[in-house]
C-alpha positions in Angstrom: -10.2 -35.9 -68.6 -13.4 -36.1 -66.5 -13.3 -32.4 -65.7 -12.9 -31.6 -69.4 -15.7 -33.9 -70.4 -18.5 -33.8 -67.7 -20.9 -35.0 -70.4 -19.3 -38.4 -70.0 -18.9 -39.0 -73.8 -15.8 -41.1 -73.1 -16.5 -44.5 -71.6 -14.7 -45.9 -68.6 -12.9 -48.3 -71.0 -11.6 -45.3 -73.0 -10.4 -43.6 -69.8 -8.6 -46.8 -68.7 -7.1 -47.3 -72.1 -5.8 -43.7 -72.1 -3.7 -44.4 -69.0 -2.8 -47.9 -70.1 -4.7 -49.7 -67.3 -7.5 -52.2 -67.2 -10.9 -50.9 -66.2 -10.8 -52.8 -62.9 -7.3 -51.5 -62.0 -8.3 -47.9 -62.9 -11.3 -48.1 -60.7 -9.3 -49.6 -57.8 -6.6 -46.9 -58.0 -9.1 -44.1 -58.6 -11.1 -45.1 -55.5 -8.0 -45.4 -53.3 -6.7 -42.0 -54.5 -9.9 -40.0 -54.8 -12.1 -41.8 -52.2 -14.9 -42.7 -54.5 -15.5 -44.7 -57.7 -15.0 -42.9 -61.0 -18.7 -42.9 -61.9 -19.6 -41.3 -58.6 -16.9 -38.7 -59.0 -18.2 -37.9 -62.5 -21.7 -37.5 -61.1 -20.3 -35.1 -58.5 -18.5 -33.1 -61.2 -21.8 -33.0 -63.2 -23.7 -31.6 -60.2 -21.0 -29.0 -59.5 -21.1 -27.9 -63.2 -24.9 -27.8 -63.1 -24.8 -25.7 -59.9 -22.5 -23.2 -61.6 -24.8 -23.0 -64.7 -27.9 -22.5 -62.5 -26.1 -19.6 -60.8 -24.6 -18.0 -63.9 -26.8 -18.7 -66.9 -30.4 -18.4 -68.0 -30.4 -21.9 -69.5 -33.5 -24.0 -68.7 -33.1 -26.9 -66.3 -33.5 -29.2 -69.3 -30.7 -27.5 -71.2 -28.5 -27.6 -68.2 -29.2 -31.3 -67.7 -28.1 -31.8 -71.3 -25.0 -29.7 -70.9 -23.8 -31.9 -68.1 -24.5 -35.1 -69.9 -27.9 -36.1 -68.5 -30.7 -36.5 -71.0 -33.4 -37.3 -68.5 -34.5 -34.2 -66.7 -36.2 -36.1 -63.9 -33.0 -38.1 -63.1 -31.1 -34.8 -63.2 -33.5 -33.2 -60.8 -33.3 -36.2 -58.4 -29.5 -36.3 -58.5 -29.3 -32.5 -58.0 -31.7 -32.6 -55.0 -29.7 -35.4 -53.5 -26.5 -33.4 -53.8 -27.7 -29.9 -52.8 -31.0 -30.5 -50.9 -33.1 -28.5 -53.4 -34.5 -29.1 -56.8 -32.6 -27.2 -59.6 -35.5 -24.7 -60.0 -35.7 -24.0 -56.3 -31.9 -23.8 -56.0 -31.8 -21.1 -58.8 -34.6 -19.0 -57.2 -33.0 -19.2 -53.8 -29.6 -18.3 -55.2 -31.0 -15.3 -57.1 -33.0 -14.2 -54.0 -29.8 -14.4 -51.9 -27.9 -12.5 -54.6 -30.5 -9.7 -54.6 -30.4 -9.5 -50.8 -26.6 -9.2 -50.8 -26.8 -6.5 -53.5 -29.4 -4.6 -51.4 -27.2 -4.9 -48.3 -24.2 -3.6 -50.2 -26.3 -0.6 -51.2 -27.2 0.0 -47.5 -30.8 -1.2 -47.8 -32.5 -3.7 -45.7 -33.7 -6.4 -48.2 -36.3 -8.1 -46.0 -38.0 -4.8 -45.0 -38.5 -3.7 -48.6 -40.0 -7.1 -49.5 -42.2 -7.0 -46.3 -43.4 -3.5 -47.2 -44.2 -4.5 -50.7 -46.1 -7.6 -49.5 -48.0 -5.6 -46.9 -49.0 -2.9 -49.4 -50.3 -5.6 -51.8 -52.2 -7.5 -49.0 -53.9 -4.4 -47.6 -55.0 -3.1 -50.9 -58.4 -3.6 -52.6 -56.6 -3.2 -55.9 -53.3 -4.7 -55.1 -51.7 -4.3 -58.5 -52.4 -0.5 -58.7 -51.2 0.1 -55.2 -48.2 -2.1 -55.7 -47.1 -0.1 -58.8 -47.7 3.2 -56.9 -45.7 2.0 -54.0 -42.8 0.7 -56.3 -42.6 4.0 -58.2 -42.7 6.1 -55.0 -39.9 4.0 -53.6 -37.6 4.7 -56.5 
């Protein structure tokens, strides 16, 4: 039920009632079987779902927070950083960068050297934008 409803629209009491247990007994059994309290497990499920959405969608961080049942973006960012070590925005940019690097490697290119060449061309130029465009078009 928790996996189906990461938004947490069902209360702990409703979960307990659905399996015909008291809230206390459900929490006790849940913790002994899963290794953590139900609320912490739900938070973990939310962060996993958020991670998947950051990797696979173009939703904003605020929209993703809402999708996983957290209406406060700052709490979502804090929880996400605690779980994965990066803010949601930084995680997404690092994931996309790694994904691009892997695609370049599969095409036989060296990802870091292309970026380094682009960076050097922009830094050495008096008109970085013009030289950058010339360099990009000459590369392709």
